N, CA, C and O atoms as CSV, one atom per row, in Angstrom:
chain,resi,resn,atom,element,x,y,z
A,1,MET,N,N,-27.979,328.829,298.681
A,1,MET,CA,C,-27.117,328.598,297.529
A,1,MET,C,C,-26.473,327.225,297.671
A,1,MET,O,O,-25.824,326.940,298.678
A,2,HIS,N,N,-26.650,326.392,296.682
A,2,HIS,CA,C,-26.041,325.066,296.668
A,2,HIS,C,C,-24.767,325.091,295.835
A,2,HIS,O,O,-24.649,325.865,294.885
A,3,ALA,N,N,-23.826,324.244,296.197
A,3,ALA,CA,C,-22.584,324.094,295.448
A,3,ALA,C,C,-22.298,322.604,295.301
A,3,ALA,O,O,-22.314,321.853,296.276
A,4,VAL,N,N,-22.036,322.193,294.057
A,4,VAL,CA,C,-21.792,320.783,293.773
A,4,VAL,C,C,-20.602,320.658,292.835
A,4,VAL,O,O,-20.436,321.451,291.908
A,5,ARG,N,N,-19.777,319.648,293.091
A,5,ARG,CA,C,-18.654,319.323,292.207
A,5,ARG,C,C,-18.963,318.007,291.505
A,5,ARG,O,O,-19.300,317.012,292.146
A,6,PHE,N,N,-18.844,318.015,290.182
A,6,PHE,CA,C,-19.016,316.816,289.380
A,6,PHE,C,C,-17.684,316.465,288.732
A,6,PHE,O,O,-16.914,317.356,288.371
A,7,VAL,N,N,-17.414,315.201,288.586
A,7,VAL,CA,C,-16.306,314.735,287.766
A,7,VAL,C,C,-16.921,313.809,286.723
A,7,VAL,O,O,-17.599,312.836,287.053
A,8,VAL,N,N,-16.669,314.131,285.459
A,8,VAL,CA,C,-17.254,313.392,284.347
A,8,VAL,C,C,-16.133,312.627,283.656
A,8,VAL,O,O,-15.123,313.208,283.259
A,9,ARG,N,N,-16.322,311.313,283.519
A,9,ARG,CA,C,-15.300,310.472,282.891
A,9,ARG,C,C,-15.852,309.828,281.628
A,9,ARG,O,O,-17.046,309.548,281.519
A,10,GLY,N,N,-14.960,309.604,280.686
A,10,GLY,CA,C,-15.308,308.992,279.413
A,10,GLY,C,C,-14.626,309.771,278.303
A,10,GLY,O,O,-13.541,310.317,278.503
A,11,LYS,N,N,-15.241,309.825,277.156
A,11,LYS,CA,C,-14.730,310.636,276.044
A,11,LYS,C,C,-15.322,312.039,276.220
A,11,LYS,O,O,-16.354,312.377,275.640
A,12,VAL,N,N,-14.629,312.845,277.043
A,12,VAL,CA,C,-15.176,314.151,277.414
A,12,VAL,C,C,-14.203,315.301,277.178
A,12,VAL,O,O,-14.532,316.455,277.451
A,13,GLN,N,N,-13.008,314.997,276.673
A,13,GLN,CA,C,-12.074,316.067,276.309
A,13,GLN,C,C,-11.934,316.084,274.796
A,13,GLN,O,O,-11.876,315.033,274.157
A,14,GLY,N,N,-11.879,317.290,274.223
A,14,GLY,CA,C,-11.754,317.443,272.779
A,14,GLY,C,C,-13.063,317.265,272.038
A,14,GLY,O,O,-13.062,317.070,270.823
A,15,VAL,N,N,-14.193,317.330,272.754
A,15,VAL,CA,C,-15.503,317.142,272.123
A,15,VAL,C,C,-16.468,318.285,272.484
A,15,VAL,O,O,-17.686,318.111,272.444
A,16,PHE,N,N,-15.918,319.441,272.833
A,16,PHE,CA,C,-16.688,320.638,273.200
A,16,PHE,C,C,-17.512,320.438,274.471
A,16,PHE,O,O,-18.539,321.089,274.665
A,17,PHE,N,N,-17.051,319.530,275.333
A,17,PHE,CA,C,-17.784,319.254,276.563
A,17,PHE,C,C,-17.835,320.467,277.475
A,17,PHE,O,O,-18.904,320.825,277.970
A,18,ARG,N,N,-16.694,321.104,277.703
A,18,ARG,CA,C,-16.657,322.252,278.625
A,18,ARG,C,C,-17.476,323.421,278.098
A,18,ARG,O,O,-18.240,324.026,278.850
A,19,ALA,N,N,-17.331,323.744,276.831
A,19,ALA,CA,C,-18.080,324.862,276.249
A,19,ALA,C,C,-19.582,324.579,276.275
A,19,ALA,O,O,-20.382,325.466,276.571
A,20,SER,N,N,-19.955,323.344,275.964
A,20,SER,CA,C,-21.377,322.974,275.992
A,20,SER,C,C,-21.919,322.998,277.417
A,20,SER,O,O,-23.067,323.379,277.644
A,21,THR,N,N,-21.091,322.592,278.373
A,21,THR,CA,C,-21.498,322.629,279.778
A,21,THR,C,C,-21.721,324.068,280.220
A,21,THR,O,O,-22.678,324.362,280.936
A,22,ARG,N,N,-20.841,324.958,279.794
A,22,ARG,CA,C,-20.995,326.376,280.132
A,22,ARG,C,C,-22.317,326.914,279.594
A,22,ARG,O,O,-23.046,327.594,280.317
A,23,GLU,N,N,-22.634,326.621,278.340
A,23,GLU,CA,C,-23.889,327.085,277.751
A,23,GLU,C,C,-25.088,326.559,278.534
A,23,GLU,O,O,-26.027,327.302,278.822
A,24,ARG,N,N,-25.048,325.285,278.872
A,24,ARG,CA,C,-26.151,324.670,279.608
A,24,ARG,C,C,-26.279,325.287,281.000
A,24,ARG,O,O,-27.383,325.606,281.441
A,25,ALA,N,N,-25.151,325.455,281.689
A,25,ALA,CA,C,-25.165,326.021,283.031
A,25,ALA,C,C,-25.717,327.447,283.021
A,25,ALA,O,O,-26.538,327.806,283.865
A,26,LEU,N,N,-25.267,328.249,282.071
A,26,LEU,CA,C,-25.760,329.622,281.993
A,26,LEU,C,C,-27.257,329.651,281.718
A,26,LEU,O,O,-27.975,330.476,282.283
A,27,ALA,N,N,-27.735,328.756,280.853
A,27,ALA,CA,C,-29.165,328.690,280.559
A,27,ALA,C,C,-29.975,328.316,281.802
A,27,ALA,O,O,-31.141,328.690,281.928
A,28,LEU,N,N,-29.353,327.583,282.708
A,28,LEU,CA,C,-30.011,327.181,283.955
A,28,LEU,C,C,-29.806,328.196,285.085
A,28,LEU,O,O,-30.313,327.999,286.190
A,29,GLY,N,N,-29.072,329.272,284.816
A,29,GLY,CA,C,-28.838,330.301,285.816
A,29,GLY,C,C,-27.772,329.935,286.827
A,29,GLY,O,O,-27.781,330.443,287.948
A,30,LEU,N,N,-26.847,329.056,286.447
A,30,LEU,CA,C,-25.789,328.613,287.351
A,30,LEU,C,C,-24.491,329.368,287.099
A,30,LEU,O,O,-24.269,329.888,286.006
A,31,THR,N,N,-23.650,329.423,288.099
A,31,THR,CA,C,-22.299,329.938,287.960
A,31,THR,C,C,-21.343,328.812,288.341
A,31,THR,O,O,-21.768,327.773,288.847
A,32,GLY,N,N,-20.042,329.022,288.094
A,32,GLY,CA,C,-19.060,328.016,288.454
A,32,GLY,C,C,-17.987,327.880,287.400
A,32,GLY,O,O,-17.558,328.867,286.803
A,33,HIS,N,N,-17.547,326.630,287.170
A,33,HIS,CA,C,-16.512,326.419,286.155
A,33,HIS,C,C,-16.535,324.983,285.635
A,33,HIS,O,O,-17.084,324.081,286.268
A,34,ALA,N,N,-15.923,324.799,284.466
A,34,ALA,CA,C,-15.663,323.476,283.893
A,34,ALA,C,C,-14.212,323.482,283.446
A,34,ALA,O,O,-13.767,324.411,282.772
A,35,ARG,N,N,-13.471,322.436,283.827
A,35,ARG,CA,C,-12.060,322.388,283.430
A,35,ARG,C,C,-11.632,320.944,283.205
A,35,ARG,O,O,-12.133,320.012,283.833
A,36,ASN,N,N,-10.692,320.798,282.290
A,36,ASN,CA,C,-10.103,319.496,282.024
A,36,ASN,C,C,-9.187,319.104,283.176
A,36,ASN,O,O,-8.481,319.947,283.729
A,37,LEU,N,N,-9.200,317.834,283.532
A,37,LEU,CA,C,-8.276,317.297,284.520
A,37,LEU,C,C,-7.225,316.449,283.805
A,37,LEU,O,O,-7.459,315.962,282.699
A,38,LEU,N,N,-6.091,316.281,284.431
A,38,LEU,CA,C,-4.965,315.581,283.807
A,38,LEU,C,C,-5.277,314.127,283.466
A,38,LEU,O,O,-4.663,313.568,282.558
A,39,ASP,N,N,-6.219,313.503,284.176
A,39,ASP,CA,C,-6.541,312.102,283.917
A,39,ASP,C,C,-7.510,311.903,282.750
A,39,ASP,O,O,-7.932,310.778,282.483
A,40,GLY,N,N,-7.869,312.998,282.047
A,40,GLY,CA,C,-8.770,312.907,280.902
A,40,GLY,C,C,-10.225,313.162,281.233
A,40,GLY,O,O,-11.073,313.152,280.339
A,41,SER,N,N,-10.532,313.392,282.502
A,41,SER,CA,C,-11.905,313.699,282.899
A,41,SER,C,C,-12.132,315.210,282.903
A,41,SER,O,O,-11.205,315.992,282.691
A,42,VAL,N,N,-13.371,315.600,283.145
A,42,VAL,CA,C,-13.733,317.019,283.241
A,42,VAL,C,C,-14.352,317.257,284.612
A,42,VAL,O,O,-15.223,316.506,285.052
A,43,GLU,N,N,-13.892,318.313,285.280
A,43,GLU,CA,C,-14.463,318.741,286.551
A,43,GLU,C,C,-15.426,319.884,286.274
A,43,GLU,O,O,-15.101,320.829,285.556
A,44,VAL,N,N,-16.614,319.782,286.854
A,44,VAL,CA,C,-17.611,320.841,286.768
A,44,VAL,C,C,-18.007,321.201,288.194
A,44,VAL,O,O,-18.433,320.338,288.962
A,45,VAL,N,N,-17.868,322.470,288.546
A,45,VAL,CA,C,-18.346,322.957,289.840
A,45,VAL,C,C,-19.454,323.952,289.543
A,45,VAL,O,O,-19.257,324.922,288.811
A,46,ALA,N,N,-20.622,323.699,290.120
A,46,ALA,CA,C,-21.793,324.530,289.834
A,46,ALA,C,C,-22.370,325.099,291.123
A,46,ALA,O,O,-22.441,324.417,292.145
A,47,TYR,N,N,-22.777,326.355,291.053
A,47,TYR,CA,C,-23.394,327.076,292.167
A,47,TYR,C,C,-24.762,327.554,291.718
A,47,TYR,O,O,-24.905,328.069,290.610
A,48,GLY,N,N,-25.758,327.390,292.557
A,48,GLY,CA,C,-27.089,327.878,292.226
A,48,GLY,C,C,-28.136,327.127,293.021
A,48,GLY,O,O,-27.841,326.534,294.059
A,49,ASN,N,N,-29.379,327.158,292.519
A,49,ASN,CA,C,-30.445,326.470,293.242
A,49,ASN,C,C,-30.406,324.976,292.944
A,49,ASN,O,O,-29.920,324.551,291.896
A,50,ALA,N,N,-30.920,324.197,293.873
A,50,ALA,CA,C,-30.824,322.738,293.799
A,50,ALA,C,C,-31.481,322.176,292.544
A,50,ALA,O,O,-30.955,321.239,291.943
A,51,THR,N,N,-32.607,322.724,292.141
A,51,THR,CA,C,-33.310,322.223,290.963
A,51,THR,C,C,-32.469,322.399,289.706
A,51,THR,O,O,-32.381,321.487,288.885
A,52,SER,N,N,-31.854,323.562,289.552
A,52,SER,CA,C,-31.012,323.809,288.381
A,52,SER,C,C,-29.783,322.916,288.376
A,52,SER,O,O,-29.376,322.425,287.323
A,53,ILE,N,N,-29.192,322.703,289.535
A,53,ILE,CA,C,-28.031,321.810,289.614
A,53,ILE,C,C,-28.435,320.385,289.254
A,53,ILE,O,O,-27.696,319.686,288.561
A,54,ASP,N,N,-29.599,319.952,289.719
A,54,ASP,CA,C,-30.082,318.613,289.368
A,54,ASP,C,C,-30.316,318.494,287.860
A,54,ASP,O,O,-30.028,317.455,287.265
A,55,GLN,N,N,-30.836,319.552,287.246
A,55,GLN,CA,C,-31.051,319.542,285.794
A,55,GLN,C,C,-29.718,319.479,285.053
A,55,GLN,O,O,-29.609,318.800,284.033
A,56,LEU,N,N,-28.705,320.182,285.560
A,56,LEU,CA,C,-27.382,320.098,284.952
A,56,LEU,C,C,-26.843,318.679,285.075
A,56,LEU,O,O,-26.251,318.156,284.130
A,57,GLU,N,N,-27.042,318.056,286.222
A,57,GLU,CA,C,-26.566,316.686,286.410
A,57,GLU,C,C,-27.183,315.734,285.387
A,57,GLU,O,O,-26.490,314.879,284.836
A,58,VAL,N,N,-28.468,315.878,285.137
A,58,VAL,CA,C,-29.133,315.039,284.131
A,58,VAL,C,C,-28.460,315.241,282.779
A,58,VAL,O,O,-28.187,314.275,282.067
A,59,TRP,N,N,-28.194,316.497,282.425
A,59,TRP,CA,C,-27.539,316.792,281.147
A,59,TRP,C,C,-26.125,316.221,281.106
A,59,TRP,O,O,-25.700,315.704,280.073
A,60,LEU,N,N,-25.396,316.306,282.209
A,60,LEU,CA,C,-24.018,315.817,282.262
A,60,LEU,C,C,-23.924,314.312,282.023
A,60,LEU,O,O,-22.885,313.828,281.573
A,61,HIS,N,N,-24.981,313.569,282.314
A,61,HIS,CA,C,-24.966,312.120,282.077
A,61,HIS,C,C,-24.755,311.801,280.598
A,61,HIS,O,O,-24.227,310.740,280.265
A,62,ASP,N,N,-25.161,312.706,279.712
A,62,ASP,CA,C,-24.992,312.506,278.270
A,62,ASP,C,C,-23.994,313.479,277.668
A,62,ASP,O,O,-23.183,313.099,276.823
A,63,GLY,N,N,-24.048,314.741,278.102
A,63,GLY,CA,C,-23.174,315.772,277.538
A,63,GLY,C,C,-23.561,316.098,276.111
A,63,GLY,O,O,-24.657,315.753,275.672
A,64,PRO,N,N,-22.671,316.762,275.378
A,64,PRO,CA,C,-22.954,317.105,273.988
A,64,PRO,C,C,-22.942,315.843,273.120
A,64,PRO,O,O,-22.457,314.799,273.556
A,65,PRO,N,N,-23.470,315.931,271.898
A,65,PRO,CA,C,-23.605,314.746,271.043
A,65,PRO,C,C,-22.308,313.971,270.799
A,65,PRO,O,O,-22.349,312.747,270.675
A,66,SER,N,N,-21.178,314.638,270.728
A,66,SER,CA,C,-19.924,313.949,270.415
A,66,SER,C,C,-19.243,313.318,271.637
A,66,SER,O,O,-18.218,312.651,271.494
A,67,ALA,N,N,-19.798,313.520,272.822
A,67,ALA,CA,C,-19.213,312.972,274.051
A,67,ALA,C,C,-19.748,311.566,274.323
A,67,ALA,O,O,-20.819,311.181,273.855
A,68,GLU,N,N,-18.967,310.819,275.092
A,68,GLU,CA,C,-19.403,309.512,275.593
A,68,GLU,C,C,-19.105,309.478,277.088
A,68,GLU,O,O,-17.961,309.274,277.494
A,69,VAL,N,N,-20.127,309.675,277.893
A,69,VAL,CA,C,-19.958,309.714,279.344
A,69,VAL,C,C,-20.059,308.291,279.888
A,69,VAL,O,O,-21.061,307.607,279.679
A,70,ASN,N,N,-19.013,307.854,280.585
A,70,ASN,CA,C,-18.990,306.520,281.187
A,70,ASN,C,C,-19.284,306.554,282.678
A,70,ASN,O,O,-19.800,305.587,283.238
A,71,GLU,N,N,-18.951,307.675,283.322
A,71,GLU,CA,C,-19.104,307.772,284.775
A,71,GLU,C,C,-19.309,309.228,285.165
A,71,GLU,O,O,-18.674,310.126,284.613
A,72,LEU,N,N,-20.200,309.450,286.120
A,72,LEU,CA,C,-20.443,310.793,286.647
A,72,LEU,C,C,-20.427,310.714,288.170
A,72,LEU,O,O,-21.216,309.987,288.774
A,73,TYR,N,N,-19.526,311.463,288.774
A,73,TYR,CA,C,-19.369,311.501,290.221
A,73,TYR,C,C,-19.909,312.846,290.713
A,73,TYR,O,O,-19.632,313.882,290.108
A,74,ARG,N,N,-20.670,312.836,291.796
A,74,ARG,CA,C,-21.228,314.068,292.373
A,74,ARG,C,C,-20.787,314.193,293.821
A,74,ARG,O,O,-20.856,313.240,294.597
A,75,GLU,N,N,-20.329,315.395,294.170
A,75,GLU,CA,C,-19.905,315.692,295.544
A,75,GLU,C,C,-20.542,317.004,295.974
A,75,GLU,O,O,-20.330,318.040,295.344
A,76,GLU,N,N,-21.315,316.958,297.038
A,76,GLU,CA,C,-21.912,318.168,297.596
A,76,GLU,C,C,-20.810,318.957,298.302
A,76,GLU,O,O,-20.044,318.397,299.085
A,77,LEU,N,N,-20.737,320.230,298.027
A,77,LEU,CA,C,-19.760,321.099,298.673
A,77,LEU,C,C,-20.448,321.904,299.762
A,77,LEU,O,O,-21.653,322.149,299.696
A,78,GLY,N,N,-19.703,322.305,300.737
A,78,GLY,CA,C,-20.244,323.147,301.784
A,78,GLY,C,C,-20.560,324.536,301.250
A,78,GLY,O,O,-20.374,324.805,300.063
A,79,ALA,N,N,-21.026,325.400,302.103
A,79,ALA,CA,C,-21.365,326.769,301.708
A,79,ALA,C,C,-20.125,327.488,301.176
A,79,ALA,O,O,-19.059,327.449,301.790
A,80,HIS,N,N,-20.278,328.124,300.063
A,80,HIS,CA,C,-19.204,328.878,299.424
A,80,HIS,C,C,-19.757,330.187,298.883
A,80,HIS,O,O,-20.957,330.319,298.645
A,81,ASP,N,N,-18.885,331.130,298.698
A,81,ASP,CA,C,-19.277,332.327,297.963
A,81,ASP,C,C,-19.289,331.960,296.489
A,81,ASP,O,O,-18.286,331.482,295.959
A,82,ALA,N,N,-20.391,332.175,295.839
A,82,ALA,CA,C,-20.531,331.797,294.437
A,82,ALA,C,C,-19.852,332.816,293.533
A,82,ALA,O,O,-19.913,334.018,293.793
A,83,PRO,N,N,-19.208,332.341,292.475
A,83,PRO,CA,C,-18.664,333.281,291.490
A,83,PRO,C,C,-19.804,333.965,290.745
A,83,PRO,O,O,-20.961,333.559,290.853
A,84,THR,N,N,-19.472,334.985,290.005
A,84,THR,CA,C,-20.504,335.747,289.292
A,84,THR,C,C,-20.727,335.270,287.870
A,84,THR,O,O,-21.615,335.773,287.183
A,85,ASP,N,N,-19.931,334.300,287.412
A,85,ASP,CA,C,-20.075,333.814,286.044
A,85,ASP,C,C,-19.768,332.322,285.998
A,85,ASP,O,O,-19.522,331.703,287.033
A,86,PHE,N,N,-19.783,331.741,284.788
A,86,PHE,CA,C,-19.397,330.342,284.597
A,86,PHE,C,C,-18.216,330.325,283.660
A,86,PHE,O,O,-18.332,330.723,282.500
A,87,ARG,N,N,-17.063,329.863,284.157
A,87,ARG,CA,C,-15.812,329.905,283.405
A,87,ARG,C,C,-15.432,328.537,282.858
A,87,ARG,O,O,-15.792,327.498,283.410
A,88,VAL,N,N,-14.704,328.572,281.773
A,88,VAL,CA,C,-14.099,327.379,281.201
A,88,VAL,C,C,-12.600,327.577,281.263
A,88,VAL,O,O,-12.085,328.611,280.838
A,89,SER,N,N,-11.889,326.575,281.799
A,89,SER,CA,C,-10.433,326.682,281.861
A,89,SER,C,C,-9.812,325.362,281.490
A,89,SER,O,O,-8.587,325.237,281.480
């Protein structure tokens, strides 16, 4: 089980970024969460197989049509117990 934390910067709040990320993650069989950060970025933590996480990363570079992604940061996390769903907060 892989775990990765992404931080997405740009025009990513108020454009359905988190909800769209949840839909994409679930379609890829991932669990985790997407949440707004105080600095205007979005944090995405994803758990699942490496291929699906890589596919999510490709999608995160663009996000939904109304988003403008300027920067995407990826951090590999150590082994964790994966949640059973993908939450938006």
